[in-house]
C-alpha positions as CSV (number, residue, x, y, z in Angstrom):
1,M,-29.2,-43.8,-32.0
2,G,-30.2,-41.4,-29.3
3,D,-27.2,-39.1,-29.6
4,R,-26.3,-39.8,-33.2
5,G,-26.3,-36.7,-35.3
6,R,-26.4,-34.2,-32.4
7,R,-23.8,-31.5,-32.2
8,P,-21.7,-31.7,-29.0
9,Q,-22.8,-29.1,-26.4
10,K,-20.2,-26.4,-25.6
11,S,-19.1,-25.9,-22.0
12,M,-19.9,-22.7,-20.1
13,I,-16.3,-21.6,-20.6
14,D,-16.6,-22.1,-24.4
15,N,-19.8,-20.1,-24.4
16,Q,-18.1,-17.3,-22.5
17,A,-14.9,-17.3,-24.7
18,P,-16.3,-15.0,-27.5
19,V,-17.7,-12.6,-24.9
20,L,-14.4,-12.5,-23.0
21,S,-12.5,-12.1,-26.3
22,T,-14.8,-9.1,-27.2
23,F,-14.4,-7.7,-23.7
24,L,-10.6,-7.7,-23.9
25,A,-10.7,-6.3,-27.5
26,C,-11.7,-2.8,-26.4
27,P,-9.2,-0.2,-27.4
28,V,-6.3,0.3,-25.1
29,E,-7.2,3.9,-24.5
30,I,-10.6,2.9,-23.0
31,W,-9.0,0.5,-20.6
32,E,-6.4,3.0,-19.5
33,K,-9.2,5.5,-18.8
34,V,-11.0,2.9,-16.7
35,F,-7.8,2.0,-14.8
36,S,-7.2,5.6,-14.0
37,F,-10.2,5.4,-11.6
38,V,-8.8,2.5,-9.6
39,W,-6.7,3.7,-6.7
40,V,-6.6,0.7,-4.3
41,P,-3.1,-0.9,-4.6
42,A,-4.5,-4.4,-4.2
43,D,-7.0,-3.8,-7.0
44,R,-4.3,-2.4,-9.2
45,N,-2.1,-5.5,-8.6
46,A,-5.1,-7.8,-9.4
47,I,-5.7,-5.9,-12.7
48,S,-2.0,-6.3,-13.8
49,Q,-2.3,-10.1,-13.4
50,V,-5.2,-10.6,-15.8
51,C,-3.3,-10.6,-19.1
52,K,-0.3,-9.0,-20.8
53,Q,-2.4,-6.2,-22.2
54,F,-3.7,-5.3,-18.7
55,Y,-0.2,-5.5,-17.3
56,K,1.1,-2.9,-19.7
57,S,-1.9,-0.6,-19.5
58,E,-2.1,-0.7,-15.7
59,A,1.7,0.1,-15.5
60,R,1.3,3.1,-17.9
61,T,-1.5,4.6,-15.9
62,R,-0.3,4.0,-12.3
63,E,0.6,7.2,-10.5
64,K,1.3,5.9,-7.0
65,V,4.0,3.2,-6.5
66,M,4.8,1.6,-3.1
67,V,8.1,-0.3,-2.8
68,S,7.9,-2.4,0.3
69,S,11.7,-3.0,0.3
70,C,14.3,-0.9,-1.4
71,Y,16.1,-4.2,-2.3
72,A,12.9,-5.8,-3.8
73,I,13.5,-4.4,-7.3
74,K,16.1,-2.5,-9.2
75,P,15.3,1.2,-9.5
76,D,15.9,1.1,-13.3
77,D,13.2,-1.6,-13.6
78,V,10.7,0.6,-11.8
79,A,11.3,3.4,-14.3
80,K,10.7,0.9,-17.2
81,R,7.4,-0.4,-15.8
82,F,5.9,2.8,-14.3
83,P,7.1,5.6,-16.6
84,K,4.2,8.0,-15.6
85,A,4.2,7.5,-11.8
86,R,4.2,10.7,-9.8
87,S,4.1,9.4,-6.2
88,F,6.6,7.0,-4.6
89,S,6.9,5.4,-1.2
90,V,10.1,3.4,-0.5
91,K,10.9,1.5,2.6
92,G,14.4,0.5,3.8
93,K,15.6,-1.1,7.0
94,P,13.6,-3.8,8.8
95,R,11.2,-2.6,11.5
96,V,13.2,-4.3,14.3
97,V,15.9,-1.6,14.0
98,D,13.6,0.7,16.0
99,F,14.3,-1.5,19.0
100,S,18.1,-1.8,18.6
101,L,17.7,-5.5,17.9
102,I,20.0,-5.3,14.9
103,P,23.6,-4.4,15.8
104,H,25.2,-1.5,14.0
105,A,21.9,-0.7,12.4
106,K,23.1,2.5,10.8
107,K,25.5,0.4,8.7
108,W,22.8,-2.1,7.7
109,G,22.2,-0.6,4.3
110,A,19.1,0.9,2.7
111,Y,21.0,3.7,1.1
112,A,18.8,6.1,-0.8
113,T,21.4,7.1,-3.4
114,P,20.3,4.8,-6.3
115,W,16.6,5.7,-5.7
116,V,17.3,9.4,-5.6
117,A,19.2,9.1,-8.9
118,L,16.2,7.4,-10.4
119,F,13.7,10.1,-9.3
120,A,16.0,13.0,-10.4
121,Q,16.6,11.5,-13.8
122,H,13.3,9.9,-14.8
123,Y,10.6,11.7,-12.7
124,P,10.9,15.5,-13.0
125,F,7.2,15.8,-12.3
126,L,7.3,13.9,-9.1
127,Y,4.9,15.4,-6.6
128,H,5.0,13.0,-3.6
129,L,8.0,11.1,-2.2
130,R,8.2,9.1,1.0
131,F,11.3,7.4,2.4
132,K,11.0,5.3,5.5
133,R,14.0,3.9,7.5
134,M,16.4,4.9,4.7
135,S,19.9,6.4,4.9
136,I,19.9,9.7,3.1
137,S,22.9,12.0,2.7
138,D,22.8,15.8,2.2
139,S,24.2,15.2,-1.3
140,D,21.2,12.8,-2.0
141,I,18.8,15.6,-1.0
142,K,20.6,18.1,-3.2
143,T,20.4,15.8,-6.2
144,L,16.8,15.1,-5.5
145,V,15.6,18.7,-5.3
146,Q,17.7,19.7,-8.4
147,G,15.9,17.0,-10.4
148,C,12.3,17.3,-9.2
149,G,12.2,19.9,-6.4
150,A,10.1,22.3,-8.5
151,S,7.3,19.8,-8.7
152,L,7.5,18.2,-5.2
153,Q,4.5,19.0,-3.1
154,I,4.7,16.3,-0.4
155,L,8.1,15.1,1.0
156,E,8.4,12.7,3.9
157,F,11.5,11.3,5.5
158,E,10.2,9.0,8.3
159,K,12.7,7.5,10.7
160,C,15.5,8.2,8.4
161,C,19.2,9.1,9.1
162,G,22.3,10.5,7.5
163,F,21.2,14.0,6.6
164,S,21.6,17.3,8.3
165,T,20.3,20.9,8.3
166,I,22.3,21.4,5.1
167,G,20.0,19.0,3.3
168,L,17.0,20.7,4.8
169,Q,18.3,24.1,3.6
170,S,18.5,22.6,0.0
171,I,14.8,21.6,0.4
172,A,13.9,25.1,1.6
173,E,15.8,26.8,-1.2
174,T,14.4,24.8,-4.1
175,C,11.0,23.2,-3.2
176,R,8.8,26.3,-3.3
177,N,5.6,24.4,-4.0
178,L,5.8,22.2,-0.9
179,R,2.5,21.6,0.8
180,A,3.7,19.0,3.3
181,L,7.1,18.3,4.8
182,S,7.8,15.6,7.4
183,F,10.9,14.2,8.9
184,A,9.3,12.8,12.1
185,E,11.6,10.7,14.3
186,S,14.5,11.2,11.9
187,E,18.1,11.8,13.0
188,V,19.0,15.3,11.9
189,K,22.5,16.7,12.5
190,H,22.9,20.4,13.1
191,R,25.4,21.7,10.6
192,Q,25.9,24.8,8.5
193,L,27.6,25.2,5.1
194,Q,30.4,27.7,5.2
195,E,30.2,29.2,1.8
196,E,33.6,30.7,1.7
197,E,35.3,27.4,2.5
198,G,32.8,25.1,0.9
199,T,32.7,22.8,3.9
200,A,30.2,21.8,6.5
201,T,30.6,22.5,10.2
202,A,28.6,21.9,13.3
203,T,26.8,24.9,14.4
204,G,24.4,26.1,17.1
205,S,22.2,29.2,16.7
206,S,22.5,29.5,12.9
207,S,21.4,25.9,12.2
208,T,17.7,27.0,12.0
209,H,18.3,29.2,9.0
210,W,16.7,26.5,6.8
211,L,13.5,26.9,8.8
212,S,13.4,30.6,8.3
213,M,13.9,30.1,4.6
214,L,11.2,27.5,4.4
215,A,8.7,29.8,6.1
216,E,9.7,32.5,3.7
217,R,9.7,30.6,0.4
218,A,7.2,27.7,0.7
219,G,4.1,29.8,0.5
220,S,1.8,26.8,0.1
221,L,3.1,24.9,3.1
222,Q,0.3,23.4,5.2
223,F,1.8,20.4,6.9
224,L,5.1,20.4,8.9
225,D,6.0,17.5,11.2
226,M,9.3,17.6,13.1
227,T,8.3,15.1,15.9
228,L,11.2,14.1,18.1
229,V,13.6,16.3,16.1
230,E,15.6,18.8,18.1
231,I,15.4,22.4,16.7
232,Q,17.8,24.9,18.1
233,D,17.0,28.5,18.9
234,L,13.5,28.8,17.4
235,D,12.8,32.2,16.1
236,T,9.4,33.6,17.2
237,G,8.8,35.3,13.9
238,V,9.3,32.1,12.0
239,L,6.9,30.3,14.4
240,L,4.2,32.9,13.8
241,K,4.5,32.6,10.0
242,L,4.2,28.8,10.2
243,A,1.3,28.9,12.6
244,A,-0.6,31.3,10.4
245,R,-0.2,29.0,7.4
246,C,-0.1,25.4,8.5
247,H,-3.1,23.2,9.5
248,T,-0.7,20.6,11.0
249,L,2.4,21.8,12.9
250,R,4.4,19.5,15.1
251,I,7.5,20.9,16.5
252,C,7.7,19.4,20.0
253,E,10.0,22.1,21.3
254,S,9.9,24.0,24.5
255,M,8.8,27.6,24.4
256,N,8.9,30.3,27.0
257,I,5.9,32.4,27.8
258,D,7.0,35.3,25.5
259,Q,6.8,32.8,22.6
260,I,4.0,30.5,23.5
261,L,1.3,33.2,23.9
262,P,1.7,34.9,20.5
263,F,2.2,31.5,18.9
264,L,-1.1,30.2,20.2
265,K,-2.8,33.4,19.1
266,A,-1.4,32.8,15.5
267,C,-2.7,29.2,15.7
268,T,-6.3,30.3,16.2
269,S,-7.0,30.8,12.5
270,S,-5.6,27.6,10.9
271,V,-3.9,25.0,13.1
272,R,-5.9,21.8,13.6
273,S,-3.1,19.5,14.7
274,L,-0.5,20.8,17.0
275,G,2.6,19.3,18.6
276,M,4.4,21.5,21.0
277,G,6.2,21.4,24.3
278,L,3.9,22.5,27.2
279,H,6.8,22.1,29.7
280,S,6.3,22.3,33.4
281,H,8.4,25.5,33.5
282,N,5.3,27.3,32.2
283,V,3.2,26.3,35.2
284,E,3.3,29.9,36.6
285,H,1.5,31.1,33.5
286,R,-0.9,28.2,33.2
287,K,-4.0,30.4,33.4
288,R,-2.8,32.7,30.6
289,I,-1.9,29.7,28.4
290,A,-5.3,28.0,29.1
291,A,-7.1,31.2,28.1
292,A,-5.0,31.3,24.9
293,M,-5.8,27.6,24.3
294,S,-9.5,28.2,24.6
295,N,-9.4,30.5,21.6
296,C,-8.0,27.7,19.3
297,K,-11.5,26.7,18.2
298,D,-10.3,24.5,15.3
299,L,-7.6,22.6,17.3
300,T,-8.5,18.9,17.4
301,E,-5.1,17.1,17.7
302,M,-2.4,17.5,20.4
303,S,0.9,15.7,20.7
304,G,4.5,16.3,22.0
305,L,3.4,17.4,25.4
306,W,6.8,17.1,27.0
307,D,7.0,17.1,30.8
308,L,3.4,18.1,31.2
309,D,2.8,17.6,34.9
310,E,-0.2,17.7,37.3
311,D,0.2,21.4,37.9
312,S,0.1,22.3,34.2
313,V,-2.5,19.8,32.9
314,M,-5.2,22.5,33.3
315,M,-3.7,24.2,30.2
316,L,-5.4,21.5,28.1
317,M,-8.8,21.5,29.7
318,P,-10.3,24.2,27.6
319,I,-9.8,22.3,24.3
320,A,-10.3,18.7,25.8
321,P,-13.9,18.3,24.6
322,H,-12.9,19.2,21.0
323,L,-9.9,16.8,20.7
324,T,-10.0,13.8,18.4
325,R,-6.4,12.8,18.7
326,L,-4.2,13.0,21.9
327,D,-0.7,11.8,22.5
328,L,0.3,11.7,26.2
329,T,3.3,9.4,25.9
330,Y,5.8,12.0,27.3
331,A,3.5,13.7,29.8
332,L,4.5,13.3,33.4
333,L,0.9,12.7,34.6
334,G,-0.2,10.3,37.3
335,E,-3.2,8.0,37.1
336,S,-5.7,10.5,38.6
337,Q,-4.6,13.4,36.4
338,L,-4.8,11.3,33.3
339,S,-8.3,10.2,34.3
340,D,-9.4,13.7,34.9
341,L,-8.1,14.9,31.5
342,I,-9.4,11.9,29.5
343,S,-12.9,12.1,31.1
344,S,-13.3,15.4,29.3
345,C,-12.1,14.1,25.9
346,V,-15.4,12.7,24.8
347,N,-14.7,13.0,21.1
348,L,-11.4,11.1,20.9
349,Y,-10.7,8.9,18.0
350,D,-7.1,8.3,18.7
351,L,-5.4,8.0,22.1
352,K,-1.8,7.2,23.0
353,V,-0.7,6.8,26.6
354,T,1.6,4.7,28.8
355,D,0.5,2.1,31.3
356,I,0.8,4.7,34.1
357,I,-2.8,5.3,33.3
358,G,-3.7,2.2,35.3
359,D,-6.7,0.0,35.1
360,E,-9.0,2.7,36.6
361,G,-7.8,5.2,34.0
362,L,-8.6,2.7,31.3
363,R,-12.1,2.3,32.7
364,V,-12.5,6.0,32.4
365,V,-11.5,5.7,28.7
366,G,-14.2,3.1,28.3
367,R,-16.8,5.3,30.0
368,S,-15.9,8.5,28.3
369,C,-14.4,7.8,24.8
370,H,-17.2,5.9,23.0
371,K,-15.9,7.1,19.6
372,L,-12.4,5.8,20.1
373,R,-10.9,4.0,17.0
374,K,-7.2,3.7,18.0
375,L,-5.8,3.0,21.5
376,V,-2.0,2.6,22.2
377,V,-0.9,1.9,25.8
378,L,2.9,1.6,25.9
379,H,5.1,0.3,28.6
380,D,6.6,2.5,31.3
381,D,8.6,1.2,34.3
382,A,6.4,3.0,36.7
383,G,3.1,1.8,35.1
384,F,0.9,-1.2,35.8
385,I,-2.2,-2.4,33.9
386,T,-3.9,-5.8,33.7
387,Q,-6.7,-7.5,31.8
388,H,-9.2,-5.6,34.0
389,G,-8.3,-2.3,32.2
390,L,-8.7,-4.1,28.8
391,V,-12.2,-5.2,29.7
392,G,-13.0,-1.6,30.8
393,V,-12.0,-0.3,27.4
394,A,-13.7,-3.1,25.5
395,I,-17.1,-2.7,27.0
396,G,-17.2,1.0,26.2
397,C,-15.3,1.5,23.0
398,H,-17.2,-0.7,20.5
399,L,-15.8,1.1,17.5
400,L,-12.1,0.2,18.3
401,E,-10.1,-0.7,15.2
402,K,-6.5,-0.6,16.5
403,L,-5.2,-1.7,19.9
404,I,-1.6,-1.9,21.2
405,F,-1.7,-3.0,24.8
406,Y,1.2,-3.7,27.3
407,S,-0.1,-5.5,30.3
408,A,1.3,-7.2,33.4
409,D,-1.4,-9.8,33.3
410,M,-3.9,-11.2,30.8
411,N,-6.4,-14.0,30.5
412,S,-8.6,-15.6,27.8
413,E,-11.8,-14.3,29.3
414,A,-10.7,-10.7,28.7
415,M,-9.6,-11.5,25.2
416,G,-13.1,-13.0,24.6
417,I,-14.8,-9.9,25.9
418,L,-12.6,-7.8,23.6
419,A,-13.6,-9.9,20.6
420,L,-17.3,-9.8,21.5
421,S,-17.3,-6.0,22.1
422,C,-15.0,-4.8,19.3
423,P,-15.7,-7.0,16.2
424,G,-14.2,-4.3,13.9
425,L,-10.6,-4.7,15.1
426,T,-8.0,-4.9,12.3
427,D,-4.8,-4.3,14.3
428,V,-4.3,-6.1,17.6
429,R,-0.9,-6.2,19.5
430,L,-1.0,-7.7,22.9
431,C,2.3,-7.6,24.9
432,H,2.8,-9.1,28.3
433,V,5.6,-7.5,30.4
434,Q,6.0,-9.3,33.7
435,K,5.6,-6.8,36.5
436,F,4.7,-7.0,40.2
437,H,2.3,-4.8,42.2
438,A,0.9,-5.2,45.7
439,S,-2.7,-4.9,44.5
440,H,-2.4,-7.7,42.0
441,P,-1.5,-11.4,42.7
442,V,1.2,-13.1,40.6
443,V,-0.5,-15.5,38.2
444,H,1.5,-18.4,36.6
445,L,0.0,-19.3,33.3
446,D,0.4,-23.0,32.5
447,G,-1.7,-25.9,31.4
448,N,-5.3,-24.9,31.0
449,N,-4.5,-21.3,32.0
450,T,-2.8,-20.4,28.7
451,L,-4.2,-17.8,26.3
452,N,-4.9,-20.3,23.6
453,E,-8.7,-20.1,23.9
454,G,-8.4,-16.3,24.1
455,I,-6.6,-16.3,20.7
456,R,-9.2,-18.4,19.2
457,A,-12.0,-16.2,20.5
458,L,-10.2,-13.1,19.3
459,L,-9.6,-14.3,15.7
460,Q,-13.1,-15.8,15.4
461,G,-14.8,-12.7,16.8
462,C,-12.7,-10.2,14.8
463,P,-12.4,-11.6,11.3
464,K,-11.0,-8.3,9.9
465,V,-7.8,-8.6,11.9
466,R,-4.9,-8.0,9.4
467,R,-2.1,-7.4,11.9
468,L,-1.5,-9.5,15.1
469,A,1.3,-9.4,17.6
470,L,1.5,-11.8,20.6
471,C,4.5,-10.8,22.6
472,F,5.2,-12.2,26.0
473,C,8.5,-11.0,27.3
474,N,10.2,-10.4,30.7
475,K,13.2,-8.2,31.6
476,F,14.6,-10.9,33.8
477,G,14.5,-13.9,31.4
478,L,11.8,-15.9,29.7
479,S,8.3,-15.3,31.1
480,N,5.8,-18.1,31.6
481,L,4.8,-19.7,28.3
482,V,1.3,-18.5,27.6
483,V,0.8,-19.6,24.0
484,T,1.4,-23.2,23.2
485,E,1.2,-25.2,20.1
486,D,-2.6,-25.2,20.3
487,G,-2.6,-21.4,20.2
488,I,-0.4,-21.4,17.1
489,R,-2.7,-23.8,15.5
490,Y,-5.7,-21.4,16.1
491,V,-3.7,-18.6,14.5
492,G,-3.3,-20.7,11.4
493,K,-6.9,-21.9,11.4
494,Y,-8.7,-18.6,12.1
495,G,-6.1,-16.0,11.0
496,T,-6.8,-16.4,7.3
497,N,-6.9,-12.7,6.7
498,L,-3.6,-11.9,8.5
499,R,-1.1,-9.8,6.6
500,M,1.5,-9.3,9.4
501,L,2.2,-11.5,12.4
502,T,4.7,-11.0,15.3
503,L,5.3,-13.8,17.9
504,T,7.5,-13.6,20.9
505,N,8.0,-16.5,23.3
506,C,5.3,-18.6,21.7
507,G,5.0,-22.3,20.8
508,N,6.3,-25.5,22.4
509,G,6.2,-29.2,21.8
510,S,7.7,-30.5,18.5
511,G,8.7,-27.1,17.2
512,E,6.7,-27.8,14.0
513,S,3.7,-25.8,15.0
514,L,4.6,-23.0,12.6
515,S,3.4,-25.3,9.8
516,Y,-0.2,-24.5,10.8
517,I,0.5,-20.9,10.0
518,A,2.3,-21.8,6.8
519,M,-0.7,-23.8,5.6
520,G,-3.5,-21.5,7.0
521,C,-2.3,-17.9,6.7
522,L,-2.2,-17.8,2.9
523,Q,-2.3,-13.9,2.8
524,L,0.5,-13.4,5.3
525,R,3.2,-11.0,4.0
526,K,5.3,-10.3,7.1
527,L,6.4,-12.6,9.9
528,E,8.6,-11.8,12.9
529,L,9.7,-14.5,15.4
530,L,11.6,-14.0,18.6
531,H,12.3,-16.5,21.5
532,C,9.9,-19.0,19.8
533,M,10.4,-22.8,19.9
534,F,10.3,-23.1,16.1
535,T,12.8,-25.5,14.6
536,D,14.1,-26.4,11.1
537,A,10.9,-28.2,10.3
538,S,9.0,-25.0,10.8
539,M,11.4,-23.1,8.5
540,M,10.9,-25.9,5.9
541,A,7.1,-25.5,6.2
542,L,7.5,-21.7,5.6
543,A,9.6,-22.3,2.6
544,Q,6.7,-24.2,1.0
545,G,3.8,-22.3,2.5
546,C,2.6,-18.7,2.9
547,P,2.7,-17.9,-0.9
548,C,2.5,-14.1,-0.2
549,L,5.4,-14.0,2.3
550,K,7.7,-11.0,1.6
551,Y,9.5,-10.5,4.8
552,L,10.7,-12.8,7.6
553,W,12.8,-12.0,10.7
554,V,13.9,-14.7,13.1
555,Q,16.0,-14.4,16.3
556,D,16.8,-16.6,19.2
557,C,14.9,-19.6,17.9
558,P,16.3,-23.2,17.8
559,V,17.0,-23.1,14.0
560,S,20.1,-24.5,12.5
561,L,21.9,-23.9,9.2
562,E,19.7,-26.6,7.6
563,G,16.6,-24.6,8.3
564,V,18.2,-21.3,7.1
565,K,19.3,-22.9,3.8
566,A,15.8,-24.4,3.3
567,L,14.4,-20.9,3.3
568,A,17.1,-19.7,1.0
569,R,16.0,-22.3,-1.6
570,R,12.6,-20.7,-1.9
571,P,12.4,-18.9,-5.3
572,G,12.5,-15.1,-5.1
573,L,13.5,-15.0,-1.4
574,H,16.9,-13.6,-0.4
575,V,18.1,-14.8,3.0
576,E,20.7,-13.0,5.1
577,V,22.3,-14.0,8.4
578,V,23.4,-11.3,10.9
579,R,26.2,-13.1,12.8
580,E,26.4,-13.0,16.6
581,I,28.6,-10.4,18.1
582,E,29.6,-9.1,21.5
583,M,28.1,-5.8,22.6
584,Q,28.1,-4.1,26.0
585,G,29.5,-7.3,27.6
586,M,26.7,-9.5,26.3
587,T,26.3,-11.7,23.2
588,V,23.9,-10.4,20.6
589,P,22.4,-13.6,19.1
590,W,22.5,-14.4,15.5
591,Q,19.4,-13.5,13.4
592,M,18.0,-14.2,10.0
593,I,16.4,-11.7,7.7
594,A,14.6,-12.8,4.6
595,Y,12.9,-10.6,2.0
596,A,11.3,-11.1,-1.4
597,S,13.2,-9.7,-4.3
598,A,13.0,-9.8,-8.1
599,T,16.7,-8.9,-8.4
600,S,20.1,-10.2,-7.4
601,P,21.4,-10.1,-3.8
602,R,22.4,-6.7,-2.6
603,K,26.1,-5.6,-2.8
604,D,26.1,-3.1,0.2
605,R,25.9,-5.6,3.1
606,P,28.2,-4.7,6.0
607,D,30.8,-7.2,7.1
608,H,28.8,-8.8,9.9
609,I,25.9,-9.8,7.5
610,D,26.2,-12.8,5.2
611,A,24.1,-13.7,2.2
612,V,22.9,-17.3,2.3
613,D,23.1,-19.5,-0.8
614,A,23.7,-23.2,-1.5
615,S,27.4,-23.0,-0.7
616,Y,26.9,-21.1,2.7
617,D,28.4,-23.2,5.5
618,V,29.0,-20.9,8.4
619,P,27.3,-22.5,11.5
620,V,24.6,-20.4,13.2
621,I,24.0,-20.4,17.0
622,S,21.0,-22.3,18.3
623,K,19.6,-23.1,21.8
624,E,22.0,-25.9,22.3
625,M,25.0,-23.5,22.4
626,P,26.7,-23.1,25.8
627,H,26.2,-19.3,26.0
628,Y,22.5,-19.5,25.3
629,D,21.6,-18.2,28.8
630,N,23.7,-15.1,28.1
631,V,22.0,-14.6,24.8
632,T,18.6,-14.9,26.4
633,K,19.4,-12.1,28.9
634,W,20.4,-9.8,26.0
635,S,17.2,-10.5,24.1
636,S,15.1,-9.9,27.1
637,V,16.7,-6.6,27.8
638,S,16.1,-5.5,24.2
639,N,12.5,-6.8,24.3
640,S,11.6,-4.7,27.3
641,H,11.4,-1.7,25.0
642,G,8.3,-3.3,23.5
643,N,6.6,-3.3,20.2
644,S,6.5,-0.2,18.0
645,P,3.2,1.3,17.3
646,D,4.1,1.7,13.6
């Protein structure tokens, strides 16, 4: 009789149901007002998954949209879901095109035409647009500025191709409200429109007319980035107008003394970030240039220092203590000159150099740059650094968040010190390029001398790491294997927060070690594999794991057609095979590119790229093929260019 007559107790969920129902019953206008204060994309995505009401309300209030792949969704579907968006970022080709790893990359696809049509037709009030690694024509630019040029304030073409100075002239003529214009590292052709003939022809001196027009009409322009873009016949008057108006001006062009002195004088009032060519031909006037530099009190960032040599480095000394960002990638400085300059840069947050800096130069960085957040040390044939330089940086730069490091040697002890000294690291890319130097013995990493324990220490000590690259390459063939199956297992066990992972020449044993990553890295979105011993079993594990995976690139791994088709069966994942071809007397190995998409396979694939489906039966090339040695040589040559800092 104990329980007879008692009403059954409601569960906690049942008790919360009325509250939740009341919570969701708020007027739509209130929720949309609340959502307007949420800016973080991840939070926005989480909101849209709560219920249908939140999905619709969040979409109506979203102003910024980032499309990770131009083939992930149809442009028309974007317009239907986000009718009030005013800022778009669209990415195109895979990142590996930066290293010439994809043959005929210009024909790969990623054409901007359908996206431009979308923005011109549906978003007349667009204020920010960013294209990255897209193919954009002059006619695309003309259509874009005719549709929304009056409202555009920020326009970025990063690492894009296909357009010329004619397209830039269309921007200068129409986009009068531009505050920021960037086409850094893009391929810009120099052409001029012959109005009487209506045709475009290649030109020389007159191809900078667009820049003159931009300086004249874009009265609100504050940011202009033309990094690694050739500008012919710069007019001094145009430079002075831009310098007086912009806080960021990166032109990376050589100037003679008659231009550079008035230009620096104009920079004193506004420019904070400057990219310019301090070429060695100005060495005779270095004292005058140094004096002009000293008057640039607000200048905190320098880049594009082409051919800066030991005789002209003194031009930077007056502003060195004020610099927070310094790019010396193209400077022709030796180890001692780099050390002297960097020892004066005590306020650096961001430093980019090559391995010419040497271990001693990196120790100077550790002793002098205690505020450093980002360090990029790229590969140069004449440079040589080891784990000793890494330790020197680690013990002095405890605030480090991003590290790209090309070394000739590395050990687990150094990686452990890095993890202990820099727990806030979020982006770590360690690349081993086999070099030889009389001062450093050749170390063969095998057995207990692998970097497996270093990887474990790094991921345990730096739980915020979101991006990790472990690249061990050699110009002359495969380097010593330094990350075995145990190391891959540690990545899967401790890299739970990883969003992007790049592995080169990693893994051994059964070839199934990638299953540890598939089961452990549940937040992984991008994965790149080169020269790794991952087999079909690994691809099958990926097909079932990594629920957030949106992009996969595989080259020169012992994967057969069975493994490729296993990935193609994963819902929402499009798989393409780039067939092997002959280039420059060597065989370019086949590769696989897979990307998440909510639409049908693309129609603009070039002839050497196949879409994989259930009926695909073209055999792919694996390690067992007779010309594998030749393939390896080609991949090693391509790999010597290293890992992009982007």
